[in-house]
C-alpha positions in Angstrom: 72.9 100.2 89.5 73.9 97.7 87.3 76.4 95.4 89.0 79.9 94.7 86.3 79.9 91.5 84.8 83.6 91.1 86.4 81.2 91.2 90.2 80.8 87.2 89.0 84.9 86.8 89.0 84.4 88.1 93.1 81.2 86.1 94.2 83.1 83.8 93.3 85.5 84.0 95.3 83.8 85.3 97.9 82.3 81.8 97.6 85.7 79.8 97.1 87.2 81.8 100.7 83.6 80.6 102.7 84.3 77.1 101.4 88.0 77.4 102.0 86.7 78.1 105.8 84.2 76.0 106.3 86.0 73.3 105.2 89.1 74.4 107.7 86.7 75.8 110.3 85.4 72.0 110.8 87.9 70.4 112.7 87.3 72.6 115.6 83.7 72.0 115.7 84.1 68.6 116.2 87.5 68.5 118.1 85.7 66.9 121.1 83.6 64.3 119.9 87.4 63.7 117.4 89.4 63.3 120.5 86.6 61.7 122.7 85.9 59.1 119.8 90.4 58.4 118.9 91.3 59.1 122.0 93.2 62.2 122.1 94.2 64.8 124.3 95.0 68.4 123.8 98.3 68.1 123.1 97.2 65.7 120.8 95.3 67.7 119.2 96.7 70.9 119.3 99.3 68.4 117.4 96.4 68.0 114.8 95.5 71.8 114.2 99.7 72.5 113.8 99.3 69.8 111.3 97.3 71.8 108.9 99.1 74.8 109.1 102.4 72.7 109.1 101.6 71.1 105.5 99.3 75.0 103.8 102.4 76.7 104.9 105.0 74.7 103.3 103.2 74.4 100.2 103.1 77.7 100.0 105.2 79.7 97.8 104.8 76.1 94.7 101.3 76.4 94.4 101.8 80.2 95.0 104.8 79.5 91.6 102.4 77.3 89.7 99.6 80.0 89.2 101.9 82.6 87.9 102.5 80.1 85.5 99.4 77.9 84.5 97.4 80.7 85.6 95.0 80.3 88.3 92.1 78.4 85.8 93.3 75.4 86.5 95.0 75.5 89.0 91.9 76.9 91.3 90.0 74.7 90.2 93.2 71.4 90.4 93.1 72.8 94.2 89.8 73.2 95.1 89.3 69.2 93.7 92.2 68.2 96.1 92.0 69.6 99.5 87.7 68.8 98.8 89.1 64.5 98.5 91.7 64.9 101.5 88.2 67.0 103.6 86.2 63.1 102.6 89.7 61.4 104.1 89.2 63.0 107.5 85.9 60.9 108.2 88.3 57.6 106.9 91.3 58.9 110.0 91.6 56.1 112.7 94.2 56.6 114.6 96.4 59.7 116.2 98.6 58.9 112.9 95.9 58.6 110.0 94.5 61.8 110.9 98.6 63.6 111.3 98.8 63.0 107.8 95.3 63.4 106.2 95.0 67.5 108.1 98.8 67.6 106.6 97.6 67.1 102.9 94.4 68.8 103.7 96.3 71.6 104.5 98.6 71.0 101.4 96.3 71.2 99.1 94.7 74.4 100.1 97.8 76.3 99.8 97.1 77.5 96.7 93.7 79.5 97.0 95.0 82.3 98.1 98.3 83.1 96.1 96.0 81.6 93.1 93.4 83.9 94.1 96.0 86.5 94.6 96.5 85.9 90.7 92.7 86.5 89.0 92.5 90.1 90.7 96.0 90.6 89.3 94.9 90.3 85.7 90.5 91.7 86.5 90.6 93.8 89.0 91.2 97.6 88.3 94.2 98.6 90.8 91.8 101.7 92.4 89.0 98.6 93.0 91.8 96.2 94.4 91.6 96.6 98.1 88.2 96.4 98.5 87.6 93.4 96.2 90.5 91.8 98.5 88.3 92.6 101.7 86.0 90.7 100.3 87.2 88.2 99.2 88.7 87.5 103.2 85.2 88.2 104.6 84.3 84.9 102.8 86.4 83.4 105.3 85.6 85.4 107.8 81.7 84.6 107.1 82.6 81.3 106.5 83.6 80.7 110.3 81.0 82.0 111.7 78.5 80.0 109.6 80.4 76.7 110.4 80.6 76.7 113.7 76.7 76.2 114.6 76.2 75.4 111.4 78.5 72.3 112.0 77.9 71.7 115.6 74.3 70.8 114.8 75.0 68.0 111.7 77.9 66.3 114.0 74.7 66.6 117.2 72.9 64.7 114.1 74.6 62.1 112.4 78.1 62.8 113.7 81.7 64.1 112.7 82.3 61.1 110.3 79.7 62.0 107.7 79.8 66.1 107.5 83.4 65.6 106.5 82.2 63.7 103.1 78.9 66.6 102.5 81.8 69.3 102.5 83.7 66.7 100.4 81.1 67.1 97.6 80.6 70.8 98.5 84.5 71.4 97.0 83.4 69.8 94.0 80.7 71.7 92.8 82.6 74.6 93.0 86.0 73.5 91.3 83.9 72.4 88.3 82.0 75.5 88.0 85.4 77.4 88.1 87.1 75.5 85.5 83.9 75.8 82.9 83.5 79.5 83.4 86.8 81.3 84.5 89.0 82.2 82.0 92.5 83.7 83.3 92.4 86.2 81.4 89.5 89.0 80.8 90.5 88.9 77.1 89.4 85.4 76.7 86.6 85.8 78.4 83.7 86.1 75.7 80.6 86.4 78.1 82.5 90.2 79.0 81.0 92.8 77.0 83.5 94.8 74.9 82.7 97.6 77.5 83.8 95.9 80.9 86.4 94.0 79.1 88.3 97.1 77.4 88.0 98.8 81.4 89.1 95.8 83.4 92.5 96.2 80.5 92.9 99.5 80.3 93.1 99.9 84.4 94.6 97.0 85.8 97.6 97.4 87.2 100.5 96.7 84.3 104.4 95.0 84.4 105.7 98.2 82.6 107.9 99.3 85.5 110.1 102.5 86.2 113.5 102.0 84.3 115.5 101.4 87.6 113.0 98.7 88.9 113.2 95.4 86.4 111.0 92.8 87.4 110.9 89.1 85.5 107.0 88.2 83.8 108.9 85.4 82.0 107.2 81.8 83.4 110.5 80.2 82.6 112.9 82.7 85.2 115.1 79.4 87.1 113.1 78.8 90.9 116.9 79.8 92.2 116.8 82.8 90.9 113.9 84.2 92.1 113.9 82.4 95.0 116.6 85.0 95.3 114.3 87.7 94.5 112.2 86.8 97.7 114.3 86.5 100.0 116.6 89.9 99.0 113.9 92.2 99.4 113.0 93.8 102.3 109.4 94.4 101.5 109.0 90.6 101.0 110.7 90.2 104.3 108.6 92.7 106.3 105.6 90.9 105.1 106.5 87.7 106.1 107.0 89.1 109.8 103.8 91.1 110.2 101.8 88.7 108.3 103.2 86.0 111.2 101.9 88.1 113.8 97.9 88.3 112.0 98.1 84.7 111.7 99.0 84.0 115.1 96.3 85.9 116.7 94.0 84.9 114.2 94.8 80.6 114.1 93.6 81.3 117.9 90.4 82.3 117.1 90.2 79.2 114.0 91.7 76.6 116.4 91.6 76.8 120.3 89.2 80.1 121.2 86.2 77.7 120.9 87.6 74.6 122.9 88.7 77.0 126.1 85.2 78.8 125.8 83.6 75.8 126.5 86.1 75.1 129.0 86.7 78.1 130.8 83.2 79.3 131.0 81.8 75.8 131.6 79.7 75.6 127.9 77.5 73.8 126.1 79.2 73.1 121.7 76.6 74.9 120.6 76.9 78.0 123.9 80.5 77.8 122.6 79.8 78.3 119.3 77.6 81.4 119.7 79.8 83.1 121.4 82.3 81.9 118.7 80.9 83.4 115.8 80.5 87.0 116.5 84.5 88.0 116.1 83.9 85.9 112.8 81.6 88.1 112.2 83.0 91.2 113.1 86.6 89.9 111.2 84.2 90.3 107.7 83.7 94.0 109.1 87.1 94.1 109.6 87.9 93.4 105.9 84.9 95.7 104.4 86.4 98.4 106.9 90.0 98.7 105.7 89.6 97.3 101.8 87.0 100.6 101.9 89.2 102.3 103.7 92.3 101.3 101.3 90.3 101.9 98.2 89.8 105.8 99.7 93.4 106.6 100.1 94.8 105.1 97.0 91.9 107.6 95.4 93.6 110.5 97.2 97.3 109.5 96.1 98.1 108.6 99.0 99.5 104.6 98.2 102.4 104.3 100.7 99.4 105.4 103.6 96.4 103.0 101.9 98.6 100.6 102.3 100.3 101.2 105.8 97.3 102.9 107.7 94.7 100.8 107.9 97.0 97.2 108.7 98.6 99.7 111.2 95.2 100.4 113.2 94.2 97.0 113.2 97.2 95.8 114.6 96.8 98.4 117.2 93.1 97.0 118.2 94.2 93.6 117.6 96.7 93.8 120.9 94.2 95.5 122.6 91.5 92.9 122.4 93.4 90.2 122.6 94.9 91.3 126.2 91.1 92.6 126.8 90.1 89.1 126.2 92.5 87.5 128.7 91.1 89.1 131.5 87.2 88.4 130.6 85.3 87.7 133.6 81.6 86.1 131.6 82.1 84.8 128.0 79.9 87.5 126.3 83.0 90.0 128.1 85.7 87.1 126.5 83.7 87.6 122.8 83.2 91.4 122.8 87.1 91.9 123.9 87.7 88.9 121.2 86.0 90.2 118.2 87.8 93.8 118.6 90.6 91.6 118.5 90.0 89.6 114.8 88.1 92.9 113.5 91.8 94.5 113.9 93.3 91.7 112.9 91.1 91.4 109.5 91.8 94.8 109.0 95.4 94.3 108.1 94.4 91.3 105.2 93.7 93.9 102.5 96.5 96.1 102.6 98.6 92.7 103.1 97.2 91.1 99.5 97.2 94.8 98.0 100.8 95.0 99.0 101.6 91.3 97.6 99.8 92.6 94.5 101.3 96.0 93.8 104.5 94.8 94.4 105.2 91.0 92.8 102.5 91.9 89.4 102.9 88.6 87.8 104.7 87.1 90.2 102.0 88.0 93.0 101.1 84.3 92.9 104.8 83.4 94.3 104.7 86.6 96.4 101.7 86.1 98.5 102.2 82.6 98.9 106.1 83.0 100.8 104.1 86.0 103.2 101.5 83.2 103.5 103.5 80.6 104.1 104.9 83.1 107.1 102.0 83.6 108.3 101.0 80.4 108.5 104.1 79.2 110.2 102.4 81.7 112.9 99.1 79.3 112.5 101.4 76.4 112.8 102.8 77.7 115.8 99.9 79.3 117.3 98.4 75.3 117.6 100.2 74.7 119.2 102.0 77.2 121.7 98.3 77.8 124.0 97.6 73.6 125.0 101.7 73.9 125.7 102.0 76.4 127.4 99.0 76.4 129.4 100.7 73.0 130.7 103.7 74.3 131.1 103.0 77.6 133.3 99.0 77.0 133.9 97.5 80.0 133.1 97.1 81.4 129.1 98.5 84.8 130.3 101.7 83.9 128.9 100.2 83.1 125.3 97.9 86.8 125.2 100.8 88.8 126.0 103.2 86.9 123.3 99.9 87.8 120.9 100.0 91.3 122.3 103.7 91.6 121.7 103.8 90.6 118.0 101.0 92.6 117.3 104.0 96.3 118.3 106.1 94.2 116.1 103.9 94.1 113.3 103.4 97.6 113.4 107.5 98.2 113.4 107.1 96.2 109.8 104.5 98.6 108.1 106.5 101.8 108.4 109.5 99.1 106.1 107.2 98.6 103.2 106.9 100.1 100.3 103.7 98.7 97.9 105.4 101.4 95.1 108.3 99.7 94.5 107.7 96.2 92.6 110.1 92.5 93.2 113.5 93.2 91.5 114.8 90.3 90.1 118.3 89.4 91.4 121.1 89.7 89.5 125.0 87.9 90.0 
């Protein structure tokens, strides 16, 4: 069966997702070497992890707004080039302060990547394919994380942590050039598309036309204050933010502290810990594919609301079970297996979450998804600090795991307040 040409777009965004997490997870794999070189404590490394999350969170909504206004072609190419520069500059950090600054700016540079991709999906992907494509894109981040841990551990062992970050900088430049040359913001402008496929996309993608009682602005000149009020007043957006805070609170633990705590807890080498840490990331990719397929399957049966709600609720349930199981595991293998269930579940929530952002945001999907992702990365920021500080205060990792499990329960409740069929409404005085 011949693949449609829009598969090139999906392949490019999948690779972007891989690159995002290769660059992001590299600091976790290099944690011990960076800490030894710069004489940093675990609490200081927690702030290094958190600096990225804070920069990433704060610039989500502005970057998503830029993607809506300027188009994902220029915005994504610029974003990748900027964050690649700061990936390289990580190698130049010589103190705790300079590392914090570089990682904050690196996070700010990455901020618009997923909102920009969401805006591209709105223009290019037919409604009935949205769930699976979102699942494929996010699985790239998990595969990137899984590959990075053993790969970077090997590179650091051979060359040191500083040259490794410089190499990754140039990989990012290559992707940015390819995207700028080949992608177009609207399929109507893509000369490499066949007329048949172009017409199919235009006929089946989501329209901005709404029911008479639903008003959404497609004008890029809508005042920021008005749009901000719209986002704040939307019950959908608020509930999406809460549940995504919970999702990222768990997942970012897997990107930051799961690897070093395995080494410490079970006395593993870096390579051994990287392999046990990679397994949950692979399971996360499978969770993305599973949820993406399930979202589209339920949608094709006419169950729009449940196509988003059911996969997300099942995912949060599995994540809660897995995080508690991992807390009580007695071996690195059992800890990895329980945490794999946790990440499988947590990643089942991504396709419905981001599909819902596009559902309700439409031509504003960049800013809606950016706002949700901002809340999620505030959760990641909290995780980076909560784990080392709770461990130091209580002498046990269990309080952190209990908090994570409770957040999963709260997220399930939020999904019964989310309606993907209700478009973002423009605030009025």
